[in-house]
N, C-alpha and C positions, 0 to 999 in steps of 0.2 A: 368297384370294390378298387382299394389304394389310393382313391381320389383326394385331392387335396382340397379340403372342408372349407367353410367358410370359417370367418374370424369368429369366436365366440367371446363376448365381455365377461366371462364367470368370474371365478372367485381370484381376488387381488394375488398378484404374482404369477399367474399362469400367463405363457404368450398368448398375443393374439392370434396368431397363426398357429392352429391345432388340425393336423392332416388328420382325417380319419380312414378306415377301412387298412391302417397299418398292419392288420393280422397276416396279408399278403405282402408285405415289403420282404426284403432281402434282409434288412436289419431293422427291427423294432425295439430294440433292447430300451428298456425303462420307460418306453412311451404310454402316456395315459396311467403310469403307476402311481404310488405314494410319495416316491422320492421327489426331491428338487426338480424341475424340467431340465435344469444345467446339466443333470447326469444323463438326458435322454440321448439317443442314439442322434449323431446329427448337429446336436446343438450344443455352443460352446458361449460361454459368458464373462464379462468382466470379473475377476476375481475381487473379493470385498477382502479387506485387511483382516484377518484373524478369523477367517470362515473356509469353511473345505467348500472350495467352487463347485464342486457336483453336487452338492446339496443347498447352494444358495438358493433363497427365494427372494425373486426380487418386486418391490410394490411397483406395479405398471407395466410398462413396457419396455423402460432402460433397463439397458444390462445384456442383453441376446447381442453378440456381435459376430456370431457363424452359425448359417445355416447351410448344411453339408448333407444332401441325402443323392449324391451322385449313383446313378445306375442301383435305383433301389426300387424300381416298379412304381412310382409315384405315377398318379393319372390325374386329371382334372385341369381345372383351370388355376391360374395364380391371381388369388383375390387382391383387391384393391387394398385392402385393409392390412395388406403386409408393410404398407406404409408404417403402421403405427409402431414397428419397432424399429423406432428410430436412429438406434444404437448400432443396427447393422452394418458390419464392413465385408464381410464376404456372403454373398449368395450362390451356391453350385448345387444345381439343379440336374446336371448334363447325365445325357442319356437317362431318359424317363418316358414318360408318356405324356408331357403334357400337352393341352390344346387350346384352344380359343386365342387370344389377341394378348399381346404385351401391355399390362394396365399403365396408365399413363401415370398412375401414383408412385410407379417406380421412381420417378423424377424426384420425390420427396425423400429420398434415403442417400443424403448429401453426405453422409459419412462414409457411405460406402466405396470402396475401392476396386472391388471384384466382382462382377455379374456374369455368372455363367451358365449359360440355359441351350447350349449346344446339343445336337442330337434328341430333339423333341419333334412334335407337331405343331408348332405356333404358327399362327397366321396373322394375316392383318400387316401393317403396315409398323414401321419403328417410329417411337412414338417421339415426339418433338422436345418431350418434358425431360428426356435421358439428356439433353445439351446441360440440364443443370448440374450434371454430376461431376462438379470440378475437380473434386477428390479422386475419382475412378481413375484405375492405371490399367485394367484389364475388363476388356466388354467381349464377351465369346456369344453371339447369336447365330453361329455357323449351323448348316445342316439344319435348317426348317424350312418352312414353308411361308417366309416373309415376301412380301411384295411392295409393290409402289418405290416410290424414289427415298434415298436416305435424306432426312431432314437437315437443313442446313446448321439447324439450332446445333446439331448433334457436335460440330466443329468447334463449340464452346467448351467442350471436355478439354480443358488444355493440359489435364494432367496425365492424358492417356498414352500409355506403352504400347500395349496391345488391342487392335481394333478388328475382330473376326468377324466378317459378315458370310464369309462362302458358303455356297452351295445354298442359295435362295433363289429368288426371284425377283430380286431388287432391280428398278431400271433407272432412267433419267441419266443426266450427267454425273461424270468423275464430282465427286462431292468436294467442297471447300473446307480441305484441312490445314489448312495453311497456318492455323494458330495453334495446331498439334505438333509444337516445336519437340515434344520428349518422345514422338512415336517411333517406337522401334520396328515394331511388326504391323505391317497392312495386309490383310487378307480380304480381297473383293472378289476373286476368283470364283468362276462356275456363276454368275449372275446373267444379268441383261442389261448393263450398263453400255452407254452407247457415247457417241460424241468424241471429239479430241480430249486426248489429257491436255489440262493445261498445265504450262511450263512455269509459270508463279508460282503455281500451289505443289507441284511435284517438287521444284526446286528448292522450296522452303522447308522440306523433312528432311533437313540434315544429319538427323539422328537416326534414320531407317537403317536397320541391319538386313529384313528381310522382306519384300514387296512381291505380293502375287497378285496380279491383275487380269492372270489369264482367262480364256473363254467366256469372252464378255464380247461386245458389240461396237470396241473403241475404233476409230479412224483417227486418219489423218498421220502426221508423222510422230516418231519419238520424239520429245522435247530435248532441247540440248542441254537443257538445265538438268538432265538426269547425272550430268558429270558433276553436279553440287552434292551427290549423297555418296561421300567419299567414306562412308561406312559401311554402305551394302556388301552384303555379301550373296545374297541370293535373289535374283529378279526374273520373274518368271511374267512375261508379257505374250505368250504364245495363243493362238487359236484367238485373234481378233481379226481387224481389216485394217492393221495398220500399214502406211505406204511410206515413202520417201528412202530416202537414205538413212544406212542405220549411222547415227550421230558418232563421230569420230571421239567425242568428249568423255564414251563412256573408257577411255584408256586411263581417266584419272581414278577411275575407282579401283586400287591397288589389290585391296582386299576382296574382290569378287571372285567368289568360288563358284559360281552356277549362274549361268546368263541362258534363260530361254526365250527365243523370239521366234521360234516355227510357227509356220502355218499361219502367215501373213502374205502382204504385198509389197514384201520391201525389194527395192532398187538398188540400182548401181553395183558399186563393190565392196568388198568385204574390208573394212579400216586396216591398213599395216599396222595401225597402231596398236591392234589387239595383240600383238606380240609382246606388249609390256606387263601385259596382265598375268604374271608368273605366276600366281596363287588361282586362276581359274581350272578347275576339273572336270566342268561339264560346259560346253558350248553348244546349243542347237541352233542354228540356221537354214536347218532344213524346210523346205515346200515354200519356198519365196519366189522372188524372181531377180536374184543375185545374179549379177555379172561380172566378166573380169577373170583374172586368175585366182587362184589361192596363193594369199600373199606369204612369202618365205619365211617370214617372222612369226609365223602361227608356230615355228618349229623352237619356237624361245620359251612358249608355254610350259615350263618343266613337269608342272604336276598335271598336265592335261591327262583325263581318263576316259573321257566320252567324247568324239567330234562327229557333229552330224552335218553335214553339207549336202545332202541327197535332194533333189528333187528341183535345183536352180537352173541356172544355164550358164555355169563356169566351163570356161575353155584354158588350155594351155596344159601343161603337165603336172605331174606329183612333186612339188618341190621337193628334193633332196632331203632337206633340213628337217622335213616331216617326220624322217624317219630316226630322229632324235629323240621324237616323244616316249621315252622307254615304259613310261608309266599307263601309255595309252591300252586300254581294254575294248575299246568299240569304236571303229571306224567306218564311217558311211559316207562314200561319193558318190552312190550309184544316181542314174538319172541327172548325169549332167552331158556335157560336150567334151570331157577331158580325152587327151590325146597322149601319145609317146608310148612308151612301153613302162611295165609296171617295175619299179626299180629294186633289183636284186638286194639290197640292202634293207629291203622291208624286213628281213628276219631279225632286224635289231628289236623290233617291237615285239620282245618273247612275252608281254603279258596278256598279246591279243587274242581275244576270244571271238570277235565278230569281225570279218572284213569284208564289206560289200562295194565292189567296182564295176557291177554289172551296168549295162546300157549306157556306156561310153561308147568311145572312139578308141581303145586302146589298141595298141599293136604287138607284134613280137610274140615269142613265146611266154607260158607261163612261168616265171623264175622258178629256179630251183629252191632260193630262201625261203619259199612258203612252206617247205616240210620242217622248218626248224620254229615254225611257230607253233609249240607243242601244246598250248592251251586251245587252240582253234575250236569253235562250236559250230560256226558258220562263215563259209566261204562262198561268195558269188562272184562270178567271172562272166556269165553269160551275157548275150547283146552287146560284144565288141568285136574287134577283128582280130582276136588271140588266133594265132595257130601252134600245131606242135601237140604234147602231150601234157599230161598232169603229172608232176615228178613222183615215182614211186614214194617217195616219204610222206606226201600229202595222203595218199591212200592208207600207209600205214597208220595215219593219224586217224582215220576212221575206222579201222579195225582195232585199235587198242586205244584211240583217246577218247575225246568229247565231241569229235566232229561228228555231227549229225545231219548239217546241211551242207552239201557241195552240189553246186550248179555250173555248168559251162556249155558252149556251144557243141555239144558232143552228137547229137541228132544226125540221123540220115545215114545213108550208105557210104558217104565220103564227108564225115565229119571235120570242120576245120580244126575241132580241137579231140584228139584220142582220150578217153576218160573210162577206165573199167570201173570207177567206184564211186562216181556220181550217183548224186540221189534224185536228180532229175537233168536230162539232156534237154537243150533247145535247138 
């Protein structure tokens, strides 16, 4: 029930793609009725001058421009005969139950500008014929069961603005997309791509704004050509096997709002040039092999909200300038080798909800300023050399505020830290 049926070359004027089982669809208004098919749910046609577009009957297959059956309970395979609808501009079959492979005949829809097949159960490979769709601006094949390598021919679809292939099982090297000069959004995350990210290909995508390459098997360094992507606002490269230094050229990306480089094998120091990224709100560098100190210029990133540096090999103290980040909501410095005292003016971070400083080499007493962090939800101080007492004001936050996680070295008969309100003692 609800399947996409085969093409039926019935009476002139009927569209070639006739789904059957429409009785179980979410919306089957006018389907198979006596009205013109341009009034059927999900179908749009060219408007002929002097006619009512909803009742327009065309001879042959020209005239159908839109097929939109999003979240409609449609099942079955996509028939090759869809290519007969030569005027199709937009095909939207997102969130259905489509199965089978992508028919190569889709490459004949040369007028198509948008093909959306996300959230189905499509299998097989991406057809090379999709490279013929030189007018295509939006291609969404994400959240299916596609496999194999992405065909080089797809790089010939030079009008592409959005390429969504995430959450599949695609393999092979980073695809040759350098001809896609108009590309704005690239979603290759959650696949099985491998090998180096080629600098010449990446650097050619100068109009890209949103790039998501995370959760793959990419290796080697992050190309310095990433600095060419001056329109980039969001970059995800997390959960790969990238190595080497973080390229300082990233500082050229003045509009960058999010940078996710966590869970890789990046080494050396955090570039001090990051301080010039004044629009950066999210910086995840955690769980790498970064060394050296936390650069003081990070305190110049006025819009920073989430700063994750945990799980590295960082040394030195918390730079005083870091307490200038008054929009900071989440600060995680745990599992490093940081030392010195926790600065009392950390109270300036009044929006802070999560503060993880555990498993470092901090000394001294827990600062009284912690009690001024009224929005705290989680505070982890354990695994350090702290001594003294958790300020009463912090315990009051636990009683009256949102503080639900409070950890310190308060275990044993003679605890290093006295804490009567901790949720867990070590």
